[in-house]
C-alpha positions in Angstrom: -19.7 38.0 -13.1 -22.0 35.3 -11.5 -23.7 33.9 -14.8 -26.5 31.8 -12.5 -28.1 35.2 -11.3 -27.1 37.1 -14.5 -29.4 34.7 -16.4 -32.0 35.6 -14.2 -31.7 39.1 -14.8 -31.6 38.8 -18.5 -35.3 37.2 -18.8 -36.7 40.4 -17.5 -35.3 43.4 -19.3 -35.2 46.5 -17.2 -37.5 49.2 -18.7 -36.2 53.1 -19.3 -36.3 56.2 -21.2 -34.5 54.5 -24.2 -35.5 51.4 -26.1 -32.0 51.3 -27.6 -30.2 48.2 -27.8 -27.1 49.4 -26.1 -29.1 51.5 -23.6 -31.2 48.0 -22.6 -27.5 46.2 -21.9 -26.6 48.9 -19.7 -29.5 48.7 -17.5 -29.4 45.3 -17.5 -25.9 44.8 -16.4 -26.6 47.5 -14.1 -29.2 45.3 -12.5 -27.2 41.9 -12.7 -24.7 43.9 -10.8 -27.0 44.8 -8.2 -28.6 41.8 -7.9 -24.9 40.2 -7.3 -24.0 42.8 -4.6 -27.4 41.7 -2.6 -26.3 38.5 -2.6 -23.3 39.3 0.1 -24.5 42.8 1.3 -27.4 44.4 2.8 -29.3 46.9 0.9 -28.4 49.7 2.4 -24.8 49.2 2.7 -24.8 48.6 -0.9 -23.4 52.3 -2.8 -24.1 53.2 -6.4 -20.3 53.5 -7.5 -20.1 49.7 -6.3 -23.0 49.2 -9.0 -20.9 50.9 -11.3 -17.8 49.3 -10.9 -19.4 45.5 -10.7 -21.1 46.3 -14.4 -18.4 48.1 -15.4 -19.6 51.5 -16.0 -18.7 55.1 -14.7 -21.4 56.7 -11.7 -22.2 59.2 -14.6 -23.4 56.4 -16.8 -25.6 55.0 -14.0 -27.3 58.5 -13.2 -28.2 58.5 -17.1 -30.6 55.5 -16.8 -31.6 55.9 -13.0 -32.1 58.3 -10.4 -30.4 56.1 -7.6 -30.3 52.8 -6.6 -34.1 52.5 -5.1 -35.3 53.7 -8.9 -33.3 50.7 -10.2 -34.8 48.5 -7.7 -38.1 49.3 -8.5 -37.1 49.1 -12.3 -36.4 45.4 -11.4 -40.0 45.3 -9.9 -41.7 46.1 -12.8 -39.6 44.0 -15.5 -40.3 41.3 -13.2 -43.8 41.7 -13.5 -43.7 42.2 -17.0 -41.5 39.1 -17.4 -44.5 37.2 -15.5 -47.7 38.6 -17.6 -45.5 37.9 -20.6 -45.9 34.3 -19.4 -50.1 34.3 -18.8 -51.7 32.0 -21.5 -55.1 31.2 -22.7 -56.2 28.0 -22.3 -58.9 27.3 -25.5 -59.7 24.0 -23.9 -60.9 25.5 -20.2 -61.8 29.2 -21.5 -59.4 30.8 -18.7 -56.3 32.4 -18.2 -53.3 30.4 -16.6 -50.8 31.8 -14.5 -47.7 30.4 -14.6 -47.4 29.4 -10.9 -44.1 27.3 -11.7 -42.4 29.8 -13.5 -42.9 32.0 -10.6 -41.4 29.2 -7.8 -38.8 28.7 -10.3 -37.9 32.8 -10.1 -38.5 32.7 -6.0 -35.9 30.1 -5.7 -33.2 31.5 -8.2 -33.2 34.8 -6.3 -34.8 33.9 -3.0 -31.5 36.4 -1.7 -32.8 39.2 -3.5 -36.2 38.8 -1.6 -35.1 38.4 1.7 -32.5 41.2 1.3 -35.7 43.4 0.9 -37.5 41.8 3.3 -34.5 43.1 5.6 -34.5 46.6 4.1 -37.7 47.1 4.8 -37.8 48.1 1.0 -40.4 45.0 -0.2 -43.9 46.7 1.0 -42.3 50.0 -0.1 -42.2 48.6 -4.0 -45.5 46.8 -3.9 -47.0 50.3 -2.5 -45.0 52.4 -4.9 -46.6 50.1 -8.1 -50.2 50.3 -6.3 -49.8 54.1 -6.5 -48.6 54.3 -10.2 -51.6 51.8 -11.0 -54.2 54.1 -9.2 -52.5 57.3 -10.9 -53.2 55.8 -14.5 -56.3 54.2 -13.7 -57.6 58.0 -12.6 -56.0 59.5 -15.6 -57.8 56.7 -18.0 -61.1 57.5 -15.5 -60.7 61.1 -16.8 -60.3 60.9 -20.2 -63.5 58.4 -20.2 -65.6 60.8 -18.5 -64.6 63.3 -21.5 -65.2 60.7 -23.9 -68.8 59.8 -22.5 -69.7 63.5 -21.4 -72.7 64.1 -24.3 -75.1 61.2 -22.4 -73.2 60.3 -19.0 -71.7 62.6 -16.1 -68.3 60.5 -15.0 -66.7 62.0 -12.0 -63.6 60.6 -9.9 -65.2 62.2 -6.6 -61.7 62.4 -4.7 -58.2 62.0 -4.9 -57.5 58.4 -5.1 -55.9 56.8 -2.0 -53.1 54.5 -3.1 -54.7 51.6 -4.9 -58.5 52.6 -4.4 -59.9 54.8 -7.1 -63.9 55.3 -7.2 -66.1 56.5 -9.8 -69.6 58.4 -9.7 -71.9 58.0 -12.7 -75.0 59.6 -13.6 -77.1 59.8 -17.0 -76.9 63.6 -18.8 -80.4 65.4 -17.6 -81.2 63.5 -14.7 -81.5 65.3 -11.4 -82.4 62.7 -9.3 -80.4 60.8 -6.6 -82.8 57.8 -6.9 -82.2 57.3 -10.6 -79.0 57.8 -10.7 -78.3 55.0 -8.1 -80.7 52.5 -9.9 -78.5 53.2 -13.1 -75.3 52.2 -10.9 -77.1 49.7 -9.4 -78.2 47.8 -13.0 -74.4 48.8 -14.3 -73.2 46.6 -10.7 -75.1 43.5 -12.0 -73.5 43.2 -14.8 -70.1 43.6 -12.7 -70.9 41.5 -9.8 -69.5 38.1 -9.0 -72.2 35.5 -9.4 -71.4 32.4 -7.7 -74.1 30.4 -10.0 -72.0 31.6 -13.0 -68.8 30.7 -14.1 -66.2 33.3 -13.7 -65.0 33.1 -17.2 -68.5 34.3 -18.4 -67.4 37.7 -17.1 -65.4 40.4 -18.8 -64.6 42.2 -15.8 -65.4 42.4 -12.1 -66.4 45.3 -10.3 -67.7 46.4 -6.4 -70.0 49.4 -5.5 -69.3 51.8 -2.8 -72.0 54.4 -1.0 -70.9 58.4 0.0 -73.0 60.0 2.7 -73.4 63.2 4.0 -72.7 62.2 7.2 -69.1 60.7 6.5 -68.4 63.3 3.5 -70.1 66.1 5.2 -72.5 68.3 3.4 -70.0 70.4 1.5 -68.2 67.7 0.2 -71.5 65.8 -0.7 -72.7 68.6 -2.1 -69.6 69.2 -4.2 -70.2 65.5 -5.9 -73.9 65.8 -6.4 -73.2 69.1 -8.1 -70.3 67.5 -10.3 -72.5 65.1 -11.2 -75.6 67.2 -12.3 -77.3 66.2 -9.1 -80.1 68.1 -6.9 -78.5 67.9 -3.3 -82.4 67.8 -2.4 -83.0 64.8 -4.1 -81.1 63.1 -1.8 -83.3 61.3 1.1 -85.6 58.5 1.8 -84.7 54.9 3.0 -83.0 53.9 -0.1 -81.6 57.0 -1.5 -80.0 58.9 1.4 -76.9 58.0 0.3 -75.3 58.0 -3.9 -73.5 54.4 -5.0 -70.7 54.6 -7.0 -68.2 51.9 -8.7 -65.3 51.0 -6.0 -62.0 49.6 -8.0 -59.2 48.0 -5.6 -56.0 48.2 -8.0 -54.1 45.1 -6.7 -52.9 43.2 -10.0 -49.4 43.7 -11.1 -50.1 42.7 -14.6 -53.0 45.7 -15.3 -50.6 47.5 -17.7 -48.6 45.0 -19.8 -46.4 47.3 -21.7 -43.9 44.6 -23.3 -47.1 43.6 -25.6 -48.8 47.3 -25.5 -51.6 45.7 -23.6 -53.6 48.0 -21.3 -56.5 46.1 -19.1 -57.1 49.4 -17.6 -57.8 50.8 -21.1 -59.9 47.8 -22.4 -62.0 48.1 -18.8 -63.1 51.5 -19.4 -63.8 50.2 -23.3 -66.3 47.8 -21.7 -67.9 50.7 -19.6 -68.3 52.6 -22.6 -70.2 49.9 -24.4 -71.9 49.2 -21.4 -73.1 52.6 -19.9 -74.3 53.2 -23.5 -76.3 49.8 -24.0 -77.9 50.5 -20.4 -78.6 54.5 -21.7 -80.2 53.1 -25.0 -82.7 50.6 -22.7 -83.2 53.1 -20.7 -84.5 55.5 -23.7 -86.3 53.0 -25.3 -88.3 51.9 -21.8 
């Protein structure tokens, strides 16, 4: 077995259904076997029996851990992202997070053949897309939990099924029926999330953006469905500034949103932040 490229894989630790060390070693051996085969063959030409034989296990063992070779390939990419996430460090001097660029380029040099094979097989784009879809599904699930958590004071609705890596969130204070007030609430929240060029980036916990929903784009029926879910009166939709609904927009591109190795979910932390900030904004409204 090629020890140079084996060492690359050993630093990843391919995730699976079991944390048992023996199972982990088997997954890693299968991952190394795939890497070695990809040095000499096109990915599409590699068969499961070859991967298993190179790893010194039976085909049944392979299928105990992975559905197919694509599953193995995708989990390798997940393992790499986790490994890179483990190397992100906080610089107390600059109060910023430092990304391991040197380590990234070292990795790219070590397994250049791997990415060349992925590109030729047209799997790289699919892997990136699948990673984004997984993040979007996780984000949507957490958004629905957030909706339940804040339901006493705030309506929070995922207005439509996520589109690949895009998830939106509509908000409205409980008891409010007016679209203009709902929009004003989201604008105040967005003021805390938007990028301010005059301020250091490190002062922000999270960044966010907004978009709008308009009847002419969604259709009257769909627009009314969303407004009713938020407790808003569709008849209050109108005027120069409130002929549309302002909502939060999240584009999920960062592969380190979930750091499974260290038990950190930045998606959870974001919704904890939203809970704190929306509660503070509602308190200010009640005090005014």
